[in-house]
C-alpha positions as CSV (number, residue, x, y, z in Angstrom):
1,M,138.7,-98.5,119.1
2,G,137.9,-95.1,120.7
3,D,139.8,-92.8,118.3
4,A,138.3,-89.4,118.7
5,V,135.6,-88.5,116.2
6,M,136.0,-85.0,114.7
7,T,133.3,-83.2,113.0
8,T,133.0,-80.0,111.0
9,R,129.8,-78.4,109.7
10,R,129.5,-76.4,106.5
11,Q,126.8,-75.1,104.1
12,V,126.8,-76.4,100.5
13,D,124.0,-75.6,98.0
14,G,121.5,-75.0,100.9
15,A,122.4,-78.2,102.7
16,T,124.2,-78.6,106.0
17,V,127.1,-81.0,105.5
18,V,128.6,-82.6,108.6
19,D,132.1,-84.0,107.8
20,V,133.0,-86.9,110.1
21,R,136.5,-88.2,110.8
22,G,137.7,-91.1,112.9
23,T,135.9,-94.1,114.4
24,L,132.2,-94.3,115.3
25,D,132.0,-96.6,118.3
26,S,130.7,-96.6,121.9
27,A,133.6,-94.4,122.9
28,T,133.0,-91.7,120.3
29,V,129.5,-91.8,119.1
30,D,127.9,-89.4,121.7
31,A,129.8,-86.6,120.0
32,L,128.4,-87.3,116.6
33,R,124.9,-87.9,117.8
34,E,125.0,-84.5,119.7
35,V,126.3,-82.7,116.6
36,L,123.6,-84.1,114.4
37,L,120.7,-83.6,116.7
38,E,121.8,-80.2,117.8
39,T,122.4,-78.9,114.3
40,L,119.0,-80.1,113.1
41,Q,117.2,-78.6,116.0
42,R,119.0,-75.3,115.9
43,D,119.5,-74.8,112.2
44,R,116.5,-76.6,110.8
45,P,118.1,-77.2,107.4
46,T,116.2,-78.6,104.5
47,A,118.8,-81.2,104.0
48,M,121.7,-82.7,106.0
49,I,124.5,-84.7,104.3
50,V,126.8,-86.7,106.6
51,D,130.1,-87.1,104.8
52,L,131.8,-90.4,106.0
53,T,134.8,-90.2,103.7
54,Y,137.2,-90.3,106.6
55,V,135.4,-92.7,108.9
56,T,137.7,-95.7,109.4
57,F,135.4,-97.9,111.6
58,M,131.8,-98.0,112.6
59,D,129.9,-100.4,114.9
60,S,126.2,-100.8,115.8
61,V,126.2,-97.8,118.0
62,G,127.6,-95.7,115.2
63,I,124.8,-96.9,113.0
64,G,122.4,-96.1,115.8
65,A,123.6,-92.5,115.8
66,L,123.0,-92.1,112.1
67,V,119.5,-93.6,112.4
68,A,118.8,-91.1,115.2
69,G,120.0,-88.3,112.9
70,Q,117.8,-89.6,110.1
71,R,114.8,-89.7,112.4
72,A,115.4,-86.2,113.7
73,A,115.8,-84.9,110.1
74,R,112.5,-86.6,109.0
75,N,110.7,-85.0,112.0
76,I,111.5,-81.6,110.8
77,G,111.0,-82.4,107.1
78,A,114.7,-82.5,106.2
79,R,116.3,-84.8,103.7
80,F,119.1,-86.9,105.3
81,Q,121.9,-88.6,103.2
82,L,125.2,-90.2,103.8
83,R,128.0,-89.4,101.4
84,N,131.1,-91.4,100.5
85,P,131.0,-94.2,103.1
86,S,134.2,-96.4,102.9
87,D,133.8,-100.0,101.7
88,F,133.8,-101.1,105.3
89,V,131.1,-98.7,106.4
90,H,129.0,-99.3,103.3
91,R,129.2,-103.0,104.0
92,Q,128.0,-102.5,107.6
93,L,125.0,-100.4,106.3
94,R,124.2,-103.0,103.6
95,V,124.3,-105.9,106.1
96,T,121.9,-104.1,108.4
97,G,119.6,-103.2,105.5
98,L,119.9,-99.5,106.1
99,T,121.5,-98.2,102.9
100,E,118.1,-97.0,101.5
101,L,116.8,-95.7,104.9
102,L,120.0,-93.6,105.3
103,G,120.2,-92.6,101.7
104,C,123.8,-93.4,100.8
105,I,125.2,-91.3,97.9
């Protein structure tokens, strides 16, 4: 795949929201992982919401980046949730048993 992943960060009701667009695969996932971990370390939010509305594809390395974000959030005491995963992405999370861990809303 390899379509560039684009992220934006914003604050909503005290939570940091990271909007993600594109594909999450081995060619793009490092950018997302860096944004998640850097934002958590620097801003230390009480909650991080990753909006996946415009993610068109995600493979196992994409899931790995989200798990890394969830662990980093847990380590600083922040809540971590995924918002609006597409049917494809939600199916990937469900098959791997990660919908509860990653808090899909």
